[in-house]
C-alpha positions as MATLAB code, in Angstrom:
seq = 'XXXXXXXXXXXXXXXXXXXXXXXXXXXXXXXXXXXXXXXXXXXXXXXXXXXXXXXXXXXXXXXXXXXXXXXXXXXXXXXXXXXXXXXXXXXXXXXXXXXXXXXXXXXXXXXXXXXXXXXXXXXXXXXXXXXXXXXXXXXXXXXXXXXXXXXXXXXXXXXXXXXXXXXXXXXXXXXXXXXXXXXXXXXXXXXXXXXXXXXXXXXXXXXXXXXXXXXXXXXXXXXXXXXXXXXXXXXXXXXXXXXXXXXXXXXXXXXXXXXXXX';
ca = [
      81.744   92.497   81.215;
      78.567   93.544   83.047;
      79.109   96.601   85.209;
      77.756   96.709   88.700;
      75.123   99.396   88.917;
      74.562   99.846   92.628;
      71.704  102.296   93.214;
      71.826  105.024   95.827;
      70.465  103.945   99.204;
      67.352  106.207   99.000;
      66.521  104.706   95.584;
      67.008  101.159   96.808;
      64.977  101.886   99.932;
      62.117  103.260   97.860;
      62.009  100.287   95.520;
      62.242   97.901   98.480;
      59.466   99.622  100.408;
      57.014   99.304   97.519;
      56.748   95.477   97.639;
      56.800   95.513  101.460;
      53.946   98.012  101.678;
      51.896   96.121   99.095;
      52.450   92.880  101.027;
      51.035   94.550  104.155;
      48.120   95.886  102.109;
      47.473   92.364  100.837;
      47.387   91.089  104.414;
      44.910   93.792  105.405;
      42.734   92.943  102.407;
      42.814   89.255  103.336;
      41.686   89.739  106.942;
      38.929   92.246  106.231;
      37.750   91.132  102.785;
      39.360   87.842  101.804;
      39.580   87.299   98.013;
      38.297   84.053   96.563;
      40.610   81.221   95.452;
      40.125   82.018   91.760;
      41.208   85.643   92.233;
      44.280   84.562   94.187;
      45.122   82.023   91.472;
      44.781   84.745   88.835;
      47.163   86.997   90.815;
      49.683   84.140   91.051;
      49.445   83.428   87.306;
      49.870   87.129   86.522;
      52.866   87.446   88.884;
      54.499   84.385   87.303;
      54.073   85.871   83.823;
      55.514   89.194   84.949;
      58.628   87.679   86.549;
      59.174   85.328   83.599;
      58.971   88.327   81.283;
      61.575   90.251   83.274;
      63.897   87.223   83.188;
      63.440   86.404   79.497;
      63.336   89.931   78.080;
      65.504   92.022   80.377;
      67.989   89.835   82.260;
      68.783   86.862   80.033;
      69.718   88.668   76.758;
      72.099   91.070   78.522;
      73.815   88.231   80.372;
      74.091   85.759   77.474;
      75.771   88.240   75.129;
      78.906   88.215   77.300;
      79.625   84.549   76.476;
      80.944   83.396   79.842;
      80.047   79.675   79.946;
      81.994   78.854   83.103;
      80.329   81.673   85.022;
      76.965   80.558   83.633;
      77.385   76.994   84.899;
      78.707   78.074   88.291;
      76.145   80.806   88.961;
      73.182   78.893   87.565;
      74.167   75.707   89.405;
      74.593   77.561   92.696;
      71.218   79.221   92.207;
      69.358   75.962   91.590;
      71.161   74.160   94.426;
      70.433   76.994   96.848;
      66.746   77.134   95.993;
      66.373   73.357   96.258;
      68.121   73.413   99.628;
      65.934   76.250  100.883;
      62.812   74.444   99.688;
      63.798   71.320  101.615;
      64.534   73.367  104.741;
      61.370   75.464  104.606;
      59.151   72.465  103.861;
      60.476   70.751  106.977;
      59.756   73.872  109.020;
      56.231   74.107  107.635;
      55.553   70.439  108.387;
      56.768   70.878  111.962;
      54.448   73.872  112.314;
      51.472   71.954  110.914;
      52.015   68.953  113.187;
      52.556   71.007  116.363;
      49.890   69.671  118.731;
      49.713   72.978  120.615;
      48.348   74.875  117.616;
      44.604   75.645  117.704;
      42.346   73.977  115.187;
      41.012   77.109  113.506;
      40.154   80.821  113.790;
      37.535   80.183  116.474;
      39.785   77.992  118.621;
      40.521   79.263  122.103;
      43.998   80.629  122.869;
      46.066   78.186  124.808;
      49.162   80.018  126.007;
      49.580   81.987  129.230;
      49.485   85.329  127.429;
      45.952   84.629  126.183;
      46.904   84.479  122.507;
      47.470   81.698  120.004;
      51.123   80.615  119.609;
      52.923   81.853  116.545;
      53.531   79.321  113.741;
      57.286   79.862  113.776;
      57.980   77.220  111.160;
      55.717   78.926  108.646;
      56.990   82.406  109.518;
      60.661   81.423  109.228;
      59.962   79.829  105.835;
      58.182   82.963  104.626;
      60.928   85.175  106.039;
      63.581   83.246  104.106;
      61.488   83.538  100.943;
      61.212   87.314  101.376;
      64.933   87.614  102.193;
      65.755   85.881   98.895;
      63.378   88.270   97.096;
      65.313   91.186   98.584;
      68.612   89.710   97.418;
      67.136   89.270   93.928;
      66.116   92.914   93.933;
      69.709   93.924   94.664;
      70.894   91.591   91.900;
      68.357   93.127   89.510;
      69.751   96.598   90.113;
      73.240   95.195   89.531;
      72.094   94.397   85.992;
      70.849   97.952   85.500;
      68.351  100.517   86.763;
      65.726   99.460   84.227;
      66.002   95.778   85.125;
      65.909   96.562   88.832;
      62.837   98.744   88.485;
      60.894   96.141   86.498;
      61.913   93.422   88.935;
      60.743   95.565   91.862;
      57.311   95.855   90.238;
      57.241   92.110   89.534;
      58.146   91.244   93.130;
      55.480   93.668   94.323;
      52.818   91.572   92.619;
      54.318   88.370   94.041;
      54.377   89.756   97.593;
      50.781   90.914   97.261;
      49.811   87.270   96.863;
      52.153   86.200   99.674;
      50.642   88.773  102.017;
      47.156   87.479  101.234;
      48.141   83.861  101.861;
      50.096   84.537  105.061;
      47.309   86.558  106.638;
      44.770   83.833  105.846;
      47.027   81.225  107.468;
      47.410   83.349  110.587;
      43.667   83.922  110.844;
      43.091   80.179  110.485;
      45.558   79.727  113.354;
      43.431   81.821  115.708;
      45.164   85.201  115.463;
      43.180   88.437  115.421;
      42.960   90.688  112.385;
      45.256   93.386  113.716;
      47.805   90.877  114.982;
      47.851   89.019  111.657;
      48.561   92.242  109.742;
      51.236   93.261  112.270;
      52.997   89.906  111.927;
      52.990   90.203  108.132;
      54.340   93.756  108.440;
      57.214   92.541  110.610;
      57.979   89.713  108.213;
      58.018   92.079  105.222;
      61.031   93.883  106.724;
      63.134   90.925  105.593;
      62.830   92.360  102.080;
      64.721   95.483  103.161;
      67.350   93.329  104.872;
      67.818   91.201  101.752;
      68.014   94.213   99.435;
      70.542   95.869  101.735;
      72.703   92.742  101.820;
      72.449   92.335   98.068;
      73.479   95.855   97.183;
      76.259   95.891   99.811;
      77.805   92.681   98.502;
      77.520   93.824   94.897;
      78.724   97.397   95.438;
      81.913   97.792   93.444;
      81.820   94.207   92.106;
      82.982   93.766   88.515;
      83.773   91.078   85.978;
      83.279   87.405   86.713;
      81.796   87.886   90.177;
      78.890   90.037   89.002;
      78.149   87.620   86.138;
      78.045   84.661   88.546;
      75.731   86.572   90.867;
      73.428   87.556   88.000;
      73.110   83.948   86.820;
      72.471   82.900   90.417;
      69.604   85.394   90.528;
      68.285   84.282   87.155;
      68.102   80.653   88.310;
      66.399   81.698   91.549;
      63.775   83.690   89.654;
      63.033   80.805   87.288;
      62.676   78.530   90.299;
      60.313   81.037   91.897;
      58.099   81.059   88.794;
      57.995   77.333   88.028;
      58.171   75.758   91.486;
      56.474   78.333   93.697;
      54.071   80.696   91.953;
      52.690   78.368   89.277;
      52.576   75.396   91.653;
      50.421   77.372   94.089;
      48.365   78.834   91.252;
      47.495   75.346   89.993;
      46.004   74.357   93.334;
      42.851   75.948   91.940;
      41.177   74.210   88.969;
      42.679   75.630   85.802;
      40.512   77.695   83.466;
      41.321   79.540   80.219;
      41.009   82.895   82.005;
      43.466   81.891   84.711;
      45.943   80.689   82.083;
      45.419   83.930   80.175;
      46.498   85.899   83.264;
      50.030   84.469   82.897;
      50.336   85.629   79.289;
      48.808   89.022   80.057;
      51.465   89.535   82.716;
      54.217   88.467   80.309;
      52.963   90.686   77.468;
      52.396   93.692   79.713;
      55.969   93.720   80.972;
      57.355   92.912   77.534;
      55.696   96.072   76.230;
      56.715   98.031   79.316;
      60.332   96.971   78.809;
      60.199   98.075   75.167;
      58.874  101.567   75.866;
      60.663  102.239   79.178;
];
């Protein structure tokens, strides 16, 4: 049986703030000194390797040793189904945002609403908000597996949200929003991480036995989906090179070693 290890609220808040702050920093970097596509692809490869390492080295062995096949099927199936459903929903929102005829054509397009600013791409922002909310839930699930697992997962999600902050700020700038406004919007969106982490740790507080095992397998499936269908898919939008591929394995090896010595 895997015990629920709910961290104290100050600890959880600290580990939740780290990815949120880095996401805002990534947005600021993007609007004032945008990184090239190869650097962003390298960050995505590295983040994918890091998260895969946390799953394979820290989460999976501890869960599998409890031999609970029914909980495995239920939790893993719910995780995959949830992520597929969220992908369908968010893709529809993004398409609606992209086809909105009121959106300006680019960063130099004139504002068109009565307030003198470009309209917000709500479809894109809702999709990103849901993504960040799930990340927060996964952080709570990680701490349910143990303090070490939660800490490593917080660092892994920090790298992922750095890339997300870069991409979101670039999209907002392309939509005609000013630098300060783009960073402020990303900062507001990053708060969903705190909401998700709070929900996750509240639901899991005091949970024991089958429930915690189902939740952990749900989180494991969601993390694998994040690596294979989100991070690596976006990373491969840039032409693959040996150095970019190497970034994935560097991330995996780095956190493998970190897990061994921590």
